Residue frames as a rotation matrix with the C-alpha (Angstrom) as fourth column:
ALA 1
0.913 -0.038 0.407 -91.21
-0.409 -0.080 0.909 -245.43
-0.002 -0.996 -0.089 -239.04
THR 2
0.697 -0.709 0.106 -88.25
0.707 0.705 0.063 -247.60
-0.119 0.031 0.992 -239.99
MET 3
0.207 -0.602 0.771 -86.47
0.550 -0.580 -0.601 -244.59
0.809 0.548 0.211 -241.57
LEU 4
0.496 0.101 0.862 -87.08
-0.440 -0.827 0.350 -242.45
0.748 -0.553 -0.366 -238.53
ARG 5
0.991 -0.092 0.094 -85.86
-0.028 0.552 0.833 -245.11
-0.129 -0.828 0.545 -236.18
ASN 6
0.476 -0.835 0.278 -82.59
0.877 0.475 -0.074 -245.33
-0.070 0.279 0.958 -238.10
LEU 7
0.122 -0.352 0.928 -82.03
0.345 -0.862 -0.372 -241.59
0.931 0.366 0.016 -238.09
ASP 8
-0.545 -0.319 -0.775 -80.70
0.837 -0.251 -0.486 -239.51
-0.040 -0.914 0.404 -235.29
ALA 9
0.449 0.849 0.277 -83.66
0.865 -0.491 0.103 -237.11
0.223 0.193 -0.955 -234.85
THR 10
0.561 -0.268 -0.783 -81.25
0.366 -0.769 0.525 -234.49
-0.742 -0.581 -0.334 -233.48
SER 11
-0.461 -0.886 0.057 -79.30
0.398 -0.149 0.905 -234.35
-0.793 0.440 0.421 -236.67
PHE 12
-0.737 0.234 0.634 -81.95
0.598 -0.210 0.774 -233.00
0.314 0.949 0.015 -238.94
HIS 13
-0.919 0.378 -0.115 -84.36
-0.262 -0.801 -0.538 -230.09
-0.295 -0.464 0.835 -238.87
ARG 14
0.076 0.990 -0.119 -87.34
-0.768 -0.018 -0.640 -231.46
-0.636 0.140 0.759 -240.81
VAL 15
-0.610 -0.077 0.789 -88.41
0.384 0.841 0.380 -234.48
-0.693 0.535 -0.484 -242.91
TRP 16
-0.294 0.469 -0.833 -89.67
-0.786 -0.614 -0.069 -233.35
-0.544 0.634 0.550 -246.34
LEU 17
-0.036 0.404 0.914 -91.99
0.383 0.851 -0.360 -235.55
-0.923 0.337 -0.186 -248.28
ASP 18
-0.708 -0.342 -0.618 -91.28
-0.426 -0.491 0.760 -235.16
-0.563 0.801 0.202 -252.01
ILE 19
0.023 0.838 0.546 -94.59
0.326 0.510 -0.796 -235.65
-0.945 0.196 -0.262 -253.86
GLU 20
-0.179 -0.153 -0.972 -93.76
-0.867 -0.442 0.230 -235.71
-0.465 0.884 -0.053 -257.60
ASP 21
0.894 0.442 0.068 -94.70
-0.334 0.761 -0.556 -238.13
-0.298 0.475 0.828 -260.28
ASN 22
-0.212 -0.940 0.266 -92.04
-0.558 0.340 0.757 -240.72
-0.802 0.013 -0.597 -261.10
PRO 23
0.416 0.454 -0.787 -92.11
-0.905 0.124 -0.407 -242.00
-0.087 0.882 0.463 -264.63
SER 24
-0.679 -0.731 -0.066 -90.02
-0.733 0.680 0.004 -245.07
0.042 0.051 -0.998 -263.88
PRO 25
-0.096 0.706 -0.701 -91.82
-0.379 0.626 0.682 -248.32
0.920 0.331 0.208 -264.50
GLY 26
0.099 0.343 -0.934 -93.60
0.632 0.704 0.325 -249.50
0.769 -0.622 -0.147 -261.43
CYS 27
-0.615 -0.435 -0.657 -92.80
0.785 -0.411 -0.463 -246.33
-0.068 -0.801 0.595 -259.49
SER 28
-0.771 0.370 0.519 -95.53
-0.053 -0.848 0.527 -243.93
0.635 0.379 0.674 -260.76
TRP 29
-0.841 0.540 0.031 -98.11
-0.187 -0.236 -0.954 -242.51
-0.508 -0.808 0.299 -258.40
THR 30
-0.258 0.752 -0.606 -100.49
-0.956 -0.289 0.048 -242.51
-0.140 0.592 0.794 -261.40
ASP 31
-0.672 0.019 -0.741 -100.51
-0.281 0.919 0.278 -246.35
0.686 0.395 -0.612 -261.29
GLN 32
-0.725 0.416 -0.548 -102.66
0.688 0.402 -0.605 -246.07
-0.031 -0.815 -0.578 -258.17
HIS 33
0.324 0.875 0.359 -105.90
0.722 -0.474 0.504 -244.28
0.611 0.095 -0.786 -257.34
ASP 34
-0.198 -0.316 0.928 -105.66
-0.164 -0.923 -0.349 -240.77
0.966 -0.221 0.131 -255.87
GLU 35
0.645 0.569 0.510 -107.44
-0.587 -0.057 0.807 -241.96
0.489 -0.820 0.297 -252.68
ASP 36
0.849 -0.443 -0.289 -104.92
0.518 0.807 0.283 -244.71
0.108 -0.390 0.915 -252.12
ASN 37
-0.042 -0.938 0.344 -102.03
0.667 -0.283 -0.690 -242.34
0.744 0.200 0.637 -252.75
CYS 38
0.065 0.214 0.975 -103.50
-0.418 -0.881 0.221 -239.81
0.906 -0.422 0.032 -250.41
ALA 39
0.961 0.267 0.065 -103.95
-0.196 0.497 0.845 -242.49
0.194 -0.825 0.531 -247.62
PHE 40
0.531 -0.813 -0.238 -100.35
0.787 0.577 -0.218 -243.50
0.315 -0.072 0.946 -248.08
ILE 41
-0.249 -0.562 0.789 -99.11
0.293 -0.820 -0.492 -239.86
0.923 0.109 0.369 -247.81
THR 42
0.377 0.502 0.779 -101.23
-0.598 -0.510 0.618 -239.32
0.707 -0.699 0.108 -244.80
ALA 43
0.957 -0.088 -0.275 -99.85
0.238 0.784 0.574 -242.40
0.165 -0.615 0.771 -243.10
LEU 44
0.065 -0.994 0.087 -96.30
0.810 0.002 -0.587 -241.23
0.583 0.108 0.805 -243.79
ALA 45
-0.199 -0.105 0.974 -97.10
-0.181 -0.973 -0.142 -237.80
0.963 -0.205 0.175 -242.41
SER 46
0.768 0.555 0.319 -98.64
-0.439 0.094 0.894 -239.37
0.466 -0.826 0.316 -239.29
ALA 47
0.693 -0.594 -0.409 -95.56
0.676 0.732 0.083 -241.60
0.250 -0.334 0.909 -238.74
VAL 48
-0.302 -0.828 0.472 -93.22
0.544 -0.556 -0.628 -238.61
0.783 0.067 0.619 -238.93
SER 49
0.033 0.418 0.908 -95.56
-0.491 -0.784 0.379 -236.56
0.871 -0.458 0.179 -236.64
THR 50
0.937 0.332 -0.110 -95.84
-0.092 0.537 0.839 -239.46
0.337 -0.776 0.534 -234.04
ALA 51
0.298 -0.910 -0.287 -92.00
0.886 0.376 -0.271 -239.61
0.355 -0.174 0.919 -234.01
GLY 52
0.590 -0.020 -0.807 -91.99
0.568 -0.701 0.432 -236.03
-0.574 -0.713 -0.402 -232.99
VAL 53
-0.555 -0.831 0.039 -90.09
0.565 -0.342 0.751 -234.77
-0.611 0.439 0.659 -236.03
PRO 54
-0.062 0.506 -0.860 -91.29
-0.333 -0.823 -0.460 -231.67
-0.941 0.258 0.220 -238.01
LEU 55
-0.077 0.150 0.986 -92.78
0.784 0.620 -0.033 -232.37
-0.616 0.771 -0.166 -241.40
GLY 56
-0.165 0.156 -0.974 -92.79
-0.512 -0.857 -0.051 -230.49
-0.843 0.491 0.221 -244.71
VAL 57
0.440 0.391 0.808 -94.06
0.533 0.611 -0.585 -231.25
-0.723 0.688 0.061 -248.17
TYR 58
-0.565 -0.530 -0.632 -92.27
-0.380 -0.513 0.770 -230.50
-0.732 0.675 0.089 -251.48
SER 59
-0.176 0.521 0.835 -94.61
0.811 0.557 -0.176 -230.59
-0.557 0.647 -0.521 -254.42
SER 60
-0.992 -0.023 -0.127 -96.20
-0.055 -0.815 0.577 -228.55
-0.117 0.579 0.807 -257.14
HIS 61
-0.179 0.970 -0.164 -99.82
-0.802 -0.241 -0.546 -227.69
-0.569 0.034 0.821 -258.06
HIS 62
0.135 0.192 -0.972 -99.46
-0.929 0.365 -0.057 -229.99
0.343 0.911 0.228 -260.98
ASP 63
-0.597 -0.514 -0.615 -97.78
-0.321 0.857 -0.404 -232.94
0.735 -0.044 -0.677 -259.23
TRP 64
-0.858 0.380 0.346 -100.07
-0.289 0.201 -0.936 -232.87
-0.425 -0.903 -0.063 -256.11
ASN 65
0.069 0.974 -0.214 -103.18
-0.849 -0.055 -0.525 -232.88
-0.523 0.218 0.824 -258.23
ARG 66
0.158 -0.027 -0.987 -101.80
-0.844 0.515 -0.149 -235.60
0.512 0.857 0.058 -260.54
THR 67
-0.631 -0.624 -0.462 -100.59
-0.266 0.732 -0.627 -237.85
0.729 -0.272 -0.628 -257.78
VAL 68
-0.855 0.355 -0.377 -103.01
0.500 0.376 -0.780 -237.57
-0.135 -0.856 -0.499 -254.84
GLY 69
-0.065 0.888 0.455 -105.72
0.776 -0.241 0.583 -235.18
0.628 0.391 -0.673 -256.11
ASN 70
-0.549 -0.187 0.815 -106.50
-0.073 -0.960 -0.269 -231.73
0.833 -0.207 0.513 -254.85
GLN 71
0.536 0.824 0.182 -108.99
-0.369 0.034 0.929 -233.14
0.760 -0.565 0.322 -252.31
CYS 72
0.411 -0.477 -0.777 -106.04
0.727 0.685 -0.036 -234.62
0.549 -0.550 0.629 -250.40
ILE 73
0.435 -0.163 0.886 -105.33
-0.404 -0.914 0.031 -232.46
0.805 -0.371 -0.463 -247.40
LEU 74
-0.302 -0.595 -0.745 -102.83
0.401 0.630 -0.666 -233.48
0.865 -0.500 0.048 -244.78
PRO 75
0.681 0.568 -0.463 -103.75
0.642 -0.157 0.751 -233.11
0.354 -0.808 -0.471 -241.23
GLY 76
0.139 -0.645 -0.751 -102.24
0.779 -0.397 0.485 -230.15
-0.612 -0.653 0.447 -239.40
GLU 77
0.943 0.299 0.147 -102.26
0.327 -0.745 -0.581 -226.59
-0.065 0.596 -0.800 -240.61
LEU 78
0.658 -0.720 -0.221 -98.57
-0.473 -0.624 0.622 -225.99
-0.586 -0.304 -0.751 -239.82
THR 79
0.255 -0.591 0.765 -97.07
0.634 0.700 0.330 -228.38
-0.730 0.400 0.554 -242.39
PRO 80
0.052 -0.312 -0.949 -94.96
-0.399 -0.877 0.267 -226.09
-0.916 0.365 -0.170 -244.55
LEU 81
0.760 0.205 0.617 -95.14
0.483 0.457 -0.747 -226.39
-0.435 0.865 0.249 -248.38
TRP 82
-0.221 -0.849 -0.480 -92.12
-0.203 -0.441 0.874 -225.97
-0.954 0.291 -0.075 -250.55
TYR 83
0.640 0.659 0.396 -93.48
0.186 0.367 -0.911 -225.66
-0.746 0.657 0.112 -254.03
ALA 84
-0.486 -0.801 0.349 -91.89
0.507 0.067 0.859 -225.95
-0.712 0.595 0.374 -257.43
HIS 85
0.805 0.584 0.102 -92.39
0.384 -0.383 -0.840 -223.43
-0.451 0.716 -0.533 -260.19
TYR 86
-0.033 -0.972 0.233 -89.56
0.786 0.119 0.607 -223.16
-0.617 0.203 0.760 -262.57
ASP 87
0.848 0.428 0.312 -90.06
0.530 -0.687 -0.497 -219.50
0.001 0.587 -0.810 -263.71
ARG 88
-0.144 -0.989 0.015 -86.42
0.923 -0.140 -0.360 -218.61
0.358 -0.038 0.933 -262.77
ASP 89
0.135 0.188 0.973 -87.86
-0.077 -0.977 0.199 -215.68
0.988 -0.101 -0.117 -260.71
PRO 90
-0.377 -0.342 -0.861 -86.27
0.730 0.462 -0.503 -215.57
0.570 -0.818 0.076 -257.37
SER 91
-0.908 -0.071 0.412 -88.06
-0.107 -0.913 -0.393 -212.35
0.404 -0.402 0.822 -256.33
THR 92
-0.376 0.876 0.302 -91.59
-0.926 -0.364 -0.096 -213.46
0.026 -0.316 0.948 -255.62
CYS 93
-0.943 0.263 0.205 -93.93
0.224 0.955 -0.192 -216.25
-0.247 -0.135 -0.960 -254.63
THR 94
-0.394 0.849 -0.352 -96.99
-0.569 -0.526 -0.632 -214.45
-0.722 -0.049 0.690 -255.95
ASP 95
-0.430 0.172 -0.886 -97.27
-0.821 0.334 0.463 -217.07
0.376 0.927 -0.002 -258.70
PHE 96
-0.979 -0.029 0.204 -98.40
-0.141 0.816 -0.561 -219.64
-0.150 -0.577 -0.803 -256.11
LEU 97
-0.282 0.913 -0.294 -101.66
-0.627 0.056 0.777 -221.42
0.726 0.404 0.556 -256.94
PRO 98
-0.249 0.138 0.959 -103.38
-0.929 0.244 -0.277 -222.95
-0.272 -0.960 0.068 -253.80
PHE 99
0.092 0.257 -0.962 -103.66
-0.516 0.838 0.175 -226.66
0.851 0.481 0.210 -253.73
GLY 100
-0.178 -0.226 -0.958 -103.98
0.402 0.872 -0.281 -229.50
0.898 -0.435 -0.065 -251.13
GLY 101
0.637 0.457 -0.620 -105.23
0.743 -0.149 0.653 -227.18
0.206 -0.877 -0.435 -248.41
TRP 102
-0.342 -0.805 -0.485 -102.29
0.848 -0.487 0.210 -224.77
-0.405 -0.339 0.849 -248.65
SER 103
0.795 0.582 0.169 -103.07
0.596 -0.701 -0.391 -221.20
-0.109 0.412 -0.905 -249.12
ARG 104
0.767 -0.641 -0.034 -99.55
-0.641 -0.768 -0.001 -219.96
-0.025 0.023 -0.999 -248.54
PRO 105
0.723 -0.552 -0.415 -96.28
0.315 0.798 -0.513 -221.59
0.615 0.240 0.751 -249.30
PHE 106
0.763 -0.569 -0.307 -93.13
0.286 -0.130 0.950 -221.72
-0.580 -0.812 0.064 -247.09
ALA 107
-0.262 -0.907 -0.328 -90.62
-0.267 -0.259 0.928 -221.74
-0.927 0.331 -0.175 -250.01
LYS 108
0.898 0.422 -0.126 -90.43
-0.214 0.167 -0.962 -221.87
-0.385 0.891 0.240 -253.82
GLN 109
-0.146 -0.839 0.525 -88.01
0.431 0.424 0.797 -223.73
-0.891 0.342 0.300 -256.03
TYR 110
0.583 0.451 -0.676 -87.71
-0.279 -0.671 -0.687 -221.44
-0.763 0.589 -0.265 -258.99
SER 111
0.268 -0.520 -0.811 -85.05
-0.943 0.032 -0.332 -223.30
0.199 0.853 -0.482 -261.03
ASP 112
0.933 0.016 0.360 -84.16
-0.105 0.968 0.229 -226.88
-0.345 -0.251 0.904 -261.53
HIS 113
0.258 -0.962 0.084 -80.62
0.006 0.089 0.996 -226.03
-0.966 -0.256 0.029 -262.44
SER 114
0.483 -0.120 0.868 -80.58
0.762 0.547 -0.348 -226.56
-0.432 0.829 0.355 -266.19
ALA 115
0.847 -0.149 0.510 -79.70
0.180 -0.823 -0.539 -222.88
0.499 0.548 -0.671 -267.08
MET 116
0.736 -0.575 0.357 -77.06
-0.662 -0.501 0.558 -222.72
-0.142 -0.647 -0.749 -264.28
LEU 117
0.931 -0.280 0.234 -75.28
0.223 0.944 0.242 -226.04
-0.289 -0.173 0.942 -265.03
ASP 118
0.585 -0.686 0.434 -72.46
0.590 -0.008 -0.807 -224.57
0.557 0.728 0.400 -267.13
ARG 119
0.266 -0.389 0.882 -71.71
-0.354 -0.890 -0.286 -221.84
0.897 -0.236 -0.375 -264.74
MET 120
0.650 0.099 0.753 -71.48
-0.759 0.045 0.649 -224.12
0.030 -0.994 0.104 -261.70
CYS 121
-0.375 -0.926 -0.050 -68.47
-0.926 0.377 -0.021 -226.34
0.038 0.039 -0.999 -262.68
GLY 122
-0.627 0.096 -0.773 -70.63
-0.213 0.933 0.289 -229.38
0.750 0.346 -0.564 -263.34
ILE 123
-0.898 0.401 -0.182 -72.71
0.314 0.293 -0.903 -229.05
-0.309 -0.868 -0.389 -260.11
SER 124
-0.561 0.766 0.315 -76.37
0.244 -0.211 0.947 -229.07
0.791 0.608 -0.069 -260.77
PRO 125
-0.972 0.163 -0.171 -77.96
0.123 -0.271 -0.955 -226.96
-0.202 -0.949 0.243 -257.95
ASP 126
0.015 0.972 0.233 -81.73
0.826 -0.143 0.545 -226.52
0.564 0.184 -0.805 -257.47
THR 127
-0.914 -0.314 0.256 -82.40
0.188 -0.889 -0.418 -222.90
0.359 -0.334 0.872 -256.48
SER 128
0.019 0.961 -0.276 -85.05
0.824 0.142 0.548 -221.82
0.566 -0.238 -0.790 -254.03
ILE 129
-0.682 -0.219 0.697 -86.24
-0.143 -0.895 -0.421 -218.93
0.717 -0.388 0.580 -252.00
THR 130
-0.689 0.561 -0.459 -88.29
0.681 0.285 -0.675 -218.63
-0.248 -0.777 -0.578 -248.73
CYS 131
-0.203 0.757 0.621 -91.69
0.518 -0.455 0.724 -216.97
0.831 0.469 -0.300 -249.09
GLY 132
-0.961 -0.277 -0.005 -92.44
0.152 -0.510 -0.847 -214.13
0.232 -0.814 0.532 -246.68
């Protein structure tokens, strides 16, 4: 809620919750129980929704299951999912494995930049496509 109060809601299109494991000491989702992590994510989603800001989730099948468990389903069927699968294939989203209540993704991040780094003048882009 504090973040949303400090942002100008007209200046952004959507708030994306990035659900990935963080290996830094004291920051890992796996230090907590799946149920507690799911409750926290659900509370974040509710705060964003209550503020009237569109919500999206960025995660992968692996990270979602590892951090909050596959039984964790966010309320609302319209929460778009941007999933990560670094297969370097920008042509398709057919590799999507359903998780967390999503049966279709909104977008796919197909590269985390490592192969493109030298070609991008030191810029490290993540590359994604929208799924149709």
